N, C-alpha and C positions, 0 to 999 in steps of 0.2 A: 411458713416456717413449719418445719418440721417436727413432729410430736415428739420425736428424741432428743429436741436440744430448742433450746430458749433463749434470750436474749439475755435474762437472768443466767442461765445457767452458763454461759459463753463467758462471763462474768459477773458473772452475778450478770421566557421568550427567546430571544437569541444566545448566544453562547456567550457575546458583550454582556447582556442585559443580565444574563446569568451571574458572570463573575461580578457585576455591578453590588449588585443585590447582596452578593457572599460578602463581598468584600466591606459591604455599606456606607461605597462612596470613600472610602479611602484609596489616596493612589501613592504618590511618594511618601520616602521616607520625612515625617514632621523636624518644627524644631525640638531643640532642646531645652529650649528658656519655658520657663514657668510664668502664669504669670501676676503680675504685682500683690494679688491677693494673700500669696504665698502657697497655696494647695497648686500644686501639678494639674490640667487640665484633664478632670474626670469627666468631662460632663458626657451625658449619657447618647448617643448615637438616635435613639431612640424609643418609646416609652412603649415597650414590647412588654409582656409579663410572660407569666409561668403558665406553659402547654401552649403558646402561638409556636409558628412554627417559623424558622426566616425564610422560607419562597410560602408564603399561603396560598400560591395559586400554583399546587403541585402537591400531591399525598406526601404525609410523612416515612420516609425511608427513600424517595427520592433520590438515587445517587445524583449532583451536579457533578457532569462528566467537564464542565468547563475550567475547573479547580486541577492543576497538574500533578495530581496526587491522588495515590490509591491506600496508603500506608502513612498512620501516624506514629511516631513513636515518642512514648514521654520518658523523660529522665530526669526522674525529678531527686534532689541531693539535699543534704542539713545543714541549714545554720550559714547561712553568709550575707551580707550584705555587697551591693552592687562597689561602693568604694572600698573593702575590704579584701576584695580582689581587685578589681580594675579602676580603683581610681589613681592608680600610673598611665592607665592604658592614652592616658593624650598624648603621653611622651615616648609610648612604644608603640607606634604605629598605627594607632587608630587618634586623632588628633580633634574626629569631632563625637567622643566620649566627654559623658557629660561626669566625670570624674574630680579629683581635687585643683585644687587654685593653687597656683606655683608659682616661688620668687623667683627673681632673678639668674638662681643659681639650679635651677630644677628643683627646690624642695618645698612639699606641700606646705600650704601657709594656713590651710585649716585648722580650728583650732577648738575646745571647750573650757567652757572656767573649771579648774579647780584647787580649793586650795590658797581661795585670794590671788591665784593668779592661773594660767595658762598651760592645760599641756595641747601640744599640736600632734599632728597625725606624725604615727612613726613608724619604718620601720622592721617587723617581726623577725627576731633571728631562727632561721629553720624552721621546718614543716611541721613541726609539734606546737600546739596550741597552748595558747598561756589560759591559767584559768580566770574564774570568778565572772566571764562576761554573763550577762543578763538581759534574756529579752522575754519574761512572764509579762503578761496584762501590765501590771504597776511599774514596773524598770520604764518597758516599753512607751507607756504615756509621758516618764519622765524622763525620757532620752527626749524625744518629740517636743516636750515643753512648748505646746502651744505654736508651734512649726516652726519654734527658732532653731532646733533640732541641735544645742547646747546641751542636754543632760544628760551625754554619756559617757562620758570623764567622773562625772560623780555618783553613777551607777557601778564602775567599772575601770578603773585604771588599766584597763587590758584594750578597753573597749576601741580608745583611737589607734592601735596598730594595725595594718596592712601585711599585705602579701606585694609581691612583685614579680615579673618576667622572670628574674633569675628563680622566683620558686615554684611558679605555676606554670614552664614553661608553655605545656599543653594548649593550656586554657587561654592564653594570650596569643597562642596561634589561632584557636578557633577563632576568638572573637577580631582578631583584623581577619578572617579570610573570609568569614560568610559575614551577615549581618547581625549587628551586636541592640536589645533595646535598652534606649537610657530610661524609660519611661514602664521598668515592668517592676509590679510589685507584688510583695505579697498581699491574700485579699485579705488580711484581719491583723492587728496591730495586738498581736501575741504570739503563742508555741506550738510546736509542728504540728499538733492530732487539730485542732481547731483549723488551720491553714491547708491541711490534706483534704478534710469533709468539705473546705470550699469545692478543691480540684474535684472531687470524686462523687459532690452533690450540690454543691450552690449555696450552701447554707451551711454555715459552724451550727447551725441547732443550737446558741446559746452558749454552748462552748468556747472559753477563754483558755485554757490550758492544757498542758500533757498529761491526762491523769485514766484511771480505770473505768471513769462514769461510760467513757466512748464508749466501752459493752453492753453498756444494761439501757443505752438512750434507745427510744421509738425509732422507727423509718423513719424516712424525711419524709413529709407530706407528699409528693410526687415523687418518690424514690430517688434511685439513683440514677447515677451515670452510665456503668453497668446494665443496670436492671432496661432503660431505655433502648441503649444498640443491643440489646440482646431480643425486646421484642419489637424491634423495625431489621432484625438481619443483619446487626454491622457485628461481623463477629471481634475479638478481643480475648485479649490474653494478660498476664500477670507474672510477669516470669521474675523470680527472686531466689538469692543468694542463703538466706537462712530462715529471712521471716518478711510473709507479705504484707506492704502495708497497703493495702485495701480491705485488713482485715479490721481497719479501726474501727470503720464502718461494719460492723457483723453479719451483716443482712447476706452483705455479698460474697460471703463463704460458704452461705449457707444455699442462699439461692443458688448460684453460679457455679459451684464444686469440679465441674472439670475446666474451667477457665483459667486456671491454676496449674504454674508450673516452676519446679527449680530450673536456675539460670541457663544451663547446658541445653536445655530444649531452647534456650533461644538463638545461639551461637547456632545451633542444629538449624533452624529454621530462615536465620539469617542465609547459609551457604546454602540451601535446599532452595531458597525462591521463597519459602512457605511463611511468610510470616501474614501474622490476621490484618484485618482492618487497622486494629488499635492496639500497640503492645504498652504495657505501664511495665519498666524494667528499673527494677529496685536494688540496690546496695546494698553490701551486707552491713543489719541492724547493729548486731549482735546482744545475747540477750543482757547485759549489765550495763547496756547503753538505758538515757531518759524514753528512748523511743521503744526500743525495742523489751525491755524488760517488761511493759503493761501487754504488748500483744504475744509475747511468750506465757505470762501467765496466765492469764488468758485462754491461749491453745493449747496450752499443755494437758489440762486433768480432760479434754474434751475431742484430740483432733481426731483421736479413731471412729470418734461415736457419731461423724458428718455421714450420712447418708453422700454414695459416690464418689468423697473424696478420693484422687487414685492414690495410691499408694506409694507413689515415690514422696511424696508430698508429705504423706503424714511421715513415710520413713524421715524424711529428712527433718522434720517439727519436732518427732520425739528424740532425736542424735542428741538435740542443744545440747537437754539435759547436763549429757554427760560432755560437753565439747568443753576444752581449754581455749578461756576469752581472753584475748588479745588482742588487738587494736578493730576498731571495724574501717568500711569504707566509706560511710555516709559523708562523712564530715563535720558531724558531729562531733562539737566537742568532749573531750579530749584528743577525738582522734589525727592521725598526722594526715594533713590534708593530700598530701602525697600519695597514699591508695588512694583516693577515692579519687582523684585526678585521673590514674593508673585506670579504674575502674571506668570511667565514663570514656576514657582514651579505646579501649578493648569493645565501648558498645558501640560507640564511631567509625573507629574502622571495622568493623564486623558490620555495620551497615552499610556503609559507602563501597564492602567488599560485594555486597549480597547482587542477586540476581534483579531483587527489589528494591536497589539504589533509582534509578530514574524514574520511578512514582513513592517516592520516598519525603515525607518532612519531618524531621527527630527535632523536638524540642528539648535543650539541657535549660534546668533551670533550678533553683532550690525552695525549699516552702517557706520559712523565714530567714530576718536577720542575724538570729544567733546572739542578739547584743553588739554585734559591730557598730559601730558609728558609717552614717551615711549623712549627706547631705540636703538632703533632699525631699523636704517634706510631705509625707502620703498623700493619696490623692482623694478628692472628694466622688465618692459612688451612693449608687440606690440602693438602700438595703435591701437583703434577700428576701426577707419575708417579715411577719411580725414578732419573730423571737427574738425577746433584745438578750443579750450578755448576762449571760449566769453571775452577776457582781454584787459582792455587798455593799451595805452602806460606807464602809471605811477604805473600799477600793476609788480606786480612780473613775470618775464616770466618765462614760463615751459609750460608744456604739456602734454598727457594723457599718455607720453611711460612710469612714473614713478607712483607707489600705492600711495595710501596714510597711513595712518601706521597700527599698528599693532592693532587688536579688539581681544577680546575675543570669542572666536569658539571652541565649543564642540558638536560631534556628535555622539547620543543618540539612542543606536537602539540594539539588539540581540548579533550583529553579531560586537560589536564596541571592538577594544581594553583595552583589562581591564589595568585600573589603566598605563595609557601609555602617549605618547607623540610623533606627528608626526614632523619634523623639511620639510615636503613637500613645495613649496612656494602655496599659495593661495590666489584668492582674490573675489570678488562676484560672479565674471563669472563661477568661478570654482563649485557654485550652477544649472547656468544653462549646463556645462560642463556632468554634475551628471547626470543629467533631461534629457540630449540629448541620454548619453550613454543607459542610462536604452531601450530609447523607440526610439533611433535611428533617433534623430530629428538636423534636417538639422541647420550647425552654423547662428546667428544673424550677427557677428564678427567676427575679427580679432580676437577680444581680448578671447571672448569665446570659439571658436573653437581651440584654441592654452591655452588654459587654463588649468592648470591640474585636473580630479575628484576629488572628496573629498572621494575615494574608498581605500586610504592608511590609514583614522583612521579606515578601516575595519580589519579586520580576514577573511580570505575568503577561510582558510586553515584548521580549525579547528573548533569543533561545536562549536555552538553559546555560549559565556560565561553569556549572558544576559536574556537567554531566559525566565526564571523566574527571573521578575523583581527586580532589589538591591533596598535596604531599604537607601532614599539619607536625609540628614539631612534636617528638617524644614527650612523653610526660617527666617529673622529676623523679629522683630516687628516693624509695621511704627509707625511715628512719628504720633499723632492725630493730627486731627489740621483740618479748613475748608478753610483759606489762602494756601498760597506759603509756601513752606516747604527751604526757603532761609538760607541757611547756614553762620554763622558769617565768611567770608573772616579771616583768621589767621594773624598776625604780622609776617612779613615771619622773621628767625632768620637766618643772616648771618653770616657763617664761613670764617675765613682767609685765608680754604685751600680747596680744591675741593675734 
């Protein structure tokens, strides 16, 4: 770490055999059914641990040429559950999607108890999000309620709301065209920062909430995914609109200042065919949001003191203090979800139009469920390390041995299974596992060491179905206005029957 800035200062054998090893034996899309014990199947595929290699017969950093991609693009948005976005998908072109149950009229039958009766899942009106949904540690555990998944309405009468194809036409088109994950979960039952730490480091290091403590935490024991990639020659970049999400692990910016670029560079690199091996593409968070505010408050006083940071990155961060904040594009409440959809559409279209498309895998996913309803219980997973959640005796007790809730996830690639669904269990560390499988990188923690890769989303035995990029639906029109896009929470409709 630089002497000029401390953490406290920052806020205080054969191709076939290789393929089998990389996929850990996974082939076709699996079943979407959960076992009778109430958990999704999260049984680890191996007993690997930290520092172990996906292929121990090869040196770390050895490229697995059997895997049909050289570029991985990660687009992680904010705060939506699978059912909140895709509960209606079984009736909208993907009958294998594990969304809502329906009555004979095609109306969702899922419900939660509320005020002596039951609140059913209901269609939210417009793309402005209603207030009051909550996904903190205690609320999330109340929502899970011992795997009964019946505590959402009690935490917020907006939690049972959902959007449909008419609201999110691009996302529904994406999910029907490529392969959708039926069992993709947030890594932890909590908020943004701990879940993004799982993506970047394979562990939350005790974090359970989105707060400024992330900037004073010690470096992860085995470093970060970005440290590992840099060590073994895997080039990577964080492209961002206003605030780089990777900064929630502050050592990343300090140790790799040249790996950060404003979003314009992403579109230039797509057009020029110069994408790095791994790209993290961040939406606009804005400096008044729950996620963006701590990042800006930490960066603003020190951004011009970090050695080697490109001038355009420094200028962008410094300019945010005078920016008029309207609506963000991360889809965090209360953002207009159509703005985020339009951002993701622009990223996907740029990747599909790039000379790199034939050898690119794009992952579109969400950090956590945002307090919105989902009917599938968390999956059992290995604890990443021996660091327990930093909770008090008055908090609901729990650990990192279960995931958070399901989040929308689609893999976009020429080799994606067309109009398909996979039931293989994933969390955010599956992205680490996929990067590690391609470049034979050492595992960071027990969680990413034992995570399934994303290769079950791909057809590895046939000619690529999407070598010619498909035509996707246009995104919805966003609500216009300079202020926040706060939807009006609806008065709950209480039914006497579940």
